[in-house]
C-alpha positions as CSV (number, residue, x, y, z in Angstrom):
1,M,90.5,83.7,119.5
2,T,87.3,81.7,119.6
3,R,86.3,78.9,117.2
4,Q,83.8,79.3,114.4
5,P,82.6,75.7,113.8
6,V,81.7,76.0,110.1
7,I,84.9,77.8,109.1
8,A,87.0,75.5,111.3
9,R,85.5,72.3,109.8
10,R,86.0,73.4,106.2
11,A,89.6,74.3,106.9
12,E,90.2,71.0,108.6
13,E,88.8,69.2,105.6
14,L,91.3,70.9,103.3
15,L,94.3,71.0,105.6
16,G,94.0,67.7,107.4
17,S,94.9,69.4,110.7
18,A,92.7,70.4,113.6
19,V,91.7,74.1,113.9
20,V,91.9,75.1,117.6
21,A,90.8,78.7,117.2
22,T,89.6,81.3,114.6
23,A,89.2,85.0,114.6
24,P,87.8,87.5,112.0
25,V,90.3,89.7,110.2
26,A,89.3,93.2,109.3
27,G,90.2,94.9,106.0
28,G,89.1,92.6,103.3
29,D,87.3,94.5,100.5
30,V,85.8,91.4,98.7
31,A,86.2,88.2,100.6
32,R,85.7,87.4,104.3
33,A,89.0,86.8,106.0
34,T,89.5,84.6,109.0
35,K,92.7,83.9,111.0
36,L,93.2,80.2,111.9
37,R,95.3,78.7,114.6
38,L,96.1,75.0,113.9
39,S,96.9,72.2,116.3
40,D,100.4,71.9,114.9
41,G,101.2,75.5,115.7
42,T,100.6,76.9,112.2
43,T,98.8,80.2,111.8
44,A,96.9,80.7,108.6
45,L,94.5,83.0,106.8
46,M,91.3,81.6,105.2
47,K,89.5,83.7,102.6
48,T,85.8,82.8,101.8
49,L,83.2,84.5,99.7
50,S,79.5,83.7,99.7
51,Q,78.3,82.8,96.1
52,A,81.8,83.3,94.7
53,P,81.8,83.4,90.9
54,P,82.9,80.1,89.3
55,G,86.7,79.9,89.3
56,F,87.2,82.8,91.6
57,F,89.4,81.2,94.2
58,E,91.0,78.7,91.7
59,T,92.1,81.8,89.7
60,E,93.6,83.4,92.8
61,A,95.5,80.3,93.6
62,A,96.9,80.0,90.1
63,G,98.0,83.6,90.2
64,L,99.8,83.2,93.5
65,R,101.6,80.1,92.1
66,W,102.6,82.1,89.0
67,L,104.1,84.9,91.0
68,A,105.8,82.5,93.4
69,E,107.7,81.1,90.4
70,T,109.9,84.2,90.5
71,A,111.2,83.4,94.0
72,P,113.6,84.0,95.6
73,E,114.5,87.2,93.8
74,G,110.9,88.2,92.9
75,V,108.1,89.5,95.1
76,Q,107.1,87.3,98.1
77,V,103.6,85.8,98.3
78,P,102.2,83.9,101.2
79,A,102.5,80.1,100.9
80,L,99.3,78.6,99.5
81,L,98.2,75.9,101.9
82,A,94.9,74.9,100.2
83,A,92.4,76.1,97.6
84,D,89.0,75.0,96.4
85,S,86.0,76.6,94.7
86,D,84.9,78.2,98.0
87,C,88.1,79.4,99.6
88,V,91.8,79.7,99.7
89,I,94.0,79.2,102.8
90,L,97.4,81.0,103.0
91,R,100.2,81.0,105.5
92,W,99.7,83.9,107.9
93,I,102.0,86.9,107.6
94,E,102.5,88.7,110.9
95,P,102.1,92.5,110.4
96,G,105.2,94.6,110.9
97,R,106.3,98.1,110.4
98,V,107.4,99.4,107.1
99,S,110.8,100.9,106.7
100,A,112.8,102.5,103.9
101,E,114.9,99.3,103.6
102,A,111.8,97.2,103.2
103,A,110.5,99.6,100.5
104,A,113.8,99.3,98.6
105,D,113.4,95.5,98.8
106,L,110.0,95.8,97.3
107,G,111.3,97.8,94.4
108,R,114.0,95.3,93.6
109,A,111.7,92.3,94.1
110,L,109.1,93.8,91.8
111,A,111.7,94.5,89.2
112,A,112.7,90.8,89.3
113,T,109.1,89.6,89.0
114,H,108.5,91.9,86.0
115,R,111.7,90.7,84.3
116,A,110.5,87.1,84.6
117,G,108.1,88.0,81.8
118,A,105.0,86.4,80.3
119,P,104.3,84.6,77.1
120,A,102.1,87.4,75.7
121,Y,100.0,90.3,76.7
122,G,97.1,88.7,78.7
123,A,96.8,85.3,80.2
124,E,95.5,81.8,79.3
125,R,92.2,82.3,80.9
126,D,90.1,85.2,82.1
127,G,90.3,86.3,85.7
128,F,88.8,88.7,88.2
129,I,89.6,92.2,89.5
130,A,87.8,92.4,92.8
131,R,84.4,90.7,91.9
132,L,84.4,91.9,88.3
133,P,85.4,89.7,85.4
134,L,88.9,90.5,84.0
135,P,89.2,89.7,80.3
136,Q,92.6,88.3,79.4
137,R,92.5,87.3,75.7
138,S,95.8,88.3,74.2
139,A,96.5,91.1,71.8
140,D,99.5,91.9,69.5
141,T,100.5,95.2,71.1
142,W,100.2,96.7,74.6
143,A,98.2,99.7,73.3
144,E,95.6,97.3,71.8
145,F,95.4,95.1,74.9
146,Y,95.1,98.1,77.2
147,A,92.4,99.6,75.1
148,V,90.2,96.6,74.4
149,R,90.8,94.5,77.6
150,R,91.4,97.1,80.2
151,V,89.8,100.5,79.4
152,L,86.8,100.0,77.1
153,P,85.2,97.0,79.0
154,Y,85.1,99.0,82.3
155,L,84.1,102.2,80.6
156,K,81.1,100.4,79.1
157,L,80.2,98.8,82.5
158,A,80.6,102.2,84.3
159,R,78.3,103.8,81.8
160,D,75.7,101.0,82.2
161,R,75.8,101.5,85.9
162,G,75.5,105.3,85.7
163,A,79.0,105.9,87.1
164,V,80.2,108.0,84.2
165,T,78.4,110.7,82.1
166,D,78.2,110.9,78.3
167,A,80.9,113.6,78.4
168,H,83.2,111.4,80.5
169,V,82.7,108.6,78.0
170,A,83.5,110.8,75.0
171,T,86.7,112.1,76.6
172,I,88.0,108.6,77.4
173,E,87.0,107.2,74.0
174,R,88.9,110.1,72.3
175,L,92.0,109.1,74.4
176,V,91.6,105.4,73.4
177,G,92.0,106.5,69.8
178,R,95.4,108.0,70.7
179,L,96.9,105.1,72.8
180,T,99.0,103.7,69.9
181,T,101.0,106.9,69.9
182,L,101.1,107.3,73.6
183,L,102.0,103.8,74.9
184,P,105.3,102.3,74.0
185,D,105.7,98.5,73.5
186,E,107.9,96.4,75.8
187,P,108.1,92.7,76.1
188,P,105.2,91.5,78.4
189,A,106.1,91.7,82.1
190,R,104.8,89.4,84.8
191,L,102.4,91.7,86.5
192,H,100.7,91.4,89.9
193,G,97.8,93.2,88.2
194,D,96.1,94.8,91.3
195,L,99.0,96.3,93.1
196,W,97.5,99.0,95.2
197,N,98.6,99.8,98.7
198,G,96.1,97.5,100.3
199,N,97.6,94.5,98.6
200,V,101.1,95.1,99.9
201,L,101.9,93.7,103.3
202,W,104.8,94.6,105.5
203,G,105.4,91.7,107.8
204,T,107.3,88.5,108.7
205,D,106.6,84.9,107.7
206,T,105.6,83.1,110.9
207,T,107.4,80.0,109.7
208,S,110.7,81.7,109.2
209,G,111.8,81.7,112.8
210,A,112.0,85.5,112.9
211,A,112.0,86.9,116.4
212,P,109.2,89.2,117.5
213,G,110.0,92.8,116.4
214,A,112.2,91.6,113.5
215,P,112.4,93.9,110.5
216,A,109.4,93.7,108.2
217,S,109.7,92.6,104.6
218,P,107.3,93.2,101.7
219,W,104.7,90.7,100.6
220,V,102.0,91.0,98.0
221,V,98.5,89.4,98.1
222,D,95.3,89.3,96.1
223,P,96.9,89.3,92.6
224,A,95.1,89.6,89.3
225,P,98.1,88.7,87.2
226,Y,98.7,88.7,83.5
227,G,101.4,89.6,81.0
228,G,101.3,93.4,80.5
229,H,103.3,96.6,80.6
230,R,105.3,96.9,83.8
231,E,104.3,100.6,84.2
232,V,100.8,99.4,85.2
233,D,101.9,98.0,88.5
234,L,103.9,101.1,89.3
235,A,101.0,103.4,88.4
236,M,98.7,101.5,90.7
237,L,101.1,101.7,93.6
238,A,101.0,105.5,93.1
239,L,97.3,105.8,92.7
240,F,96.2,105.3,96.4
241,G,99.6,106.0,98.0
242,L,102.3,103.7,99.3
243,P,104.7,104.3,102.2
244,H,108.2,105.3,100.9
245,L,107.0,105.1,97.3
246,P,109.9,107.2,96.0
247,V,112.3,104.7,97.6
248,V,110.4,101.8,95.9
249,L,110.6,103.5,92.5
250,S,114.3,104.4,92.8
251,A,115.2,100.9,93.8
252,Y,113.1,99.5,90.9
253,D,114.6,101.8,88.3
254,E,118.1,101.0,89.4
255,A,117.4,97.2,89.1
256,H,115.3,97.4,85.9
257,P,115.6,100.9,84.3
258,L,112.3,102.4,83.1
259,A,111.8,103.8,79.6
260,D,112.1,107.5,79.0
261,G,108.9,109.4,79.8
262,W,107.4,106.8,82.1
263,E,106.4,109.5,84.6
264,D,104.3,111.1,82.0
265,R,102.4,107.8,81.4
266,V,101.5,107.2,85.1
267,A,98.1,108.8,84.7
268,L,97.4,106.8,81.5
269,H,97.9,103.5,83.3
270,Q,95.7,104.7,86.2
271,L,92.6,104.9,83.9
272,F,92.0,101.2,84.3
273,P,91.9,101.0,88.1
274,L,89.9,104.2,88.3
275,L,87.3,102.8,85.9
276,V,87.2,99.5,87.9
277,H,86.5,101.6,91.0
278,A,83.8,103.6,89.2
279,C,82.1,100.3,88.3
280,L,82.3,99.0,91.9
281,M,81.7,102.1,93.9
282,G,80.6,104.9,91.7
283,G,81.4,108.2,93.4
284,G,83.9,110.5,91.7
285,Y,86.1,107.8,90.2
286,G,84.6,108.1,86.7
287,A,85.1,111.9,86.7
288,R,88.6,111.4,87.9
289,A,89.4,109.0,85.1
290,A,88.0,111.4,82.5
291,D,90.0,114.3,84.0
292,L,93.2,112.2,83.7
293,A,92.3,111.3,80.1
294,S,91.8,114.9,79.2
295,R,95.4,115.7,80.0
296,Y,96.5,113.7,76.9
297,L,94.1,115.3,74.4
């Protein structure tokens, strides 16, 4: 590790501890990630983003705190060491190797986080999904919230960006008109909100005293949390693949049984992340969303 002076000085201002070394971390889709080694022996992760939207990192910090309220039974999130308008700094989680036991732990922990609930569908303030605004104003039912806060805003943006065709739009809009008959209501769950494979870490907390090579445990990062239907988080885990996903789902269902027919609704709850990807990256994501929608028509 070398030392990047600008990053190091900013971290020192927020942490009140000297940074002796820094190193870039690969894999961040939105923010720049830097590993920090502090003079007191702590290892941390600093996330920065040039020209971050107002409230971007403050919203992430608030989301981490909200999920952390479900500890120790709920999902683990890295300790938040500092946050400001230009960055967040988190305790470093040392990567490990996923196992079936860790996957079962994730299922049980996610069930506990969902059971902790939320006051309503939505959240007190709007958030972000990647760099995009995430509308959070509440609605009376899950079907309404999913339609007007999750599907339609990103369908419009994808159309504006040329990421979906008129035919794709027509198919998805027809499905939106049927959501009240397809999506059952449940009390709002406390969702991670962006729970794809890349936001699940398998590792050990460097402050826990775990020996090198100790079994990994599941952690989640980069939340976009709100009160919503718990099937959304599960559908996102399935969308891009997760190691030992059947084990996760089995442990989850045992701890917090899912409603009948949930498997048939997985594709419905994948429309939202697919449309977000269409807005951000184009490609075939819009067509894939329309294809999923057509299955329910």
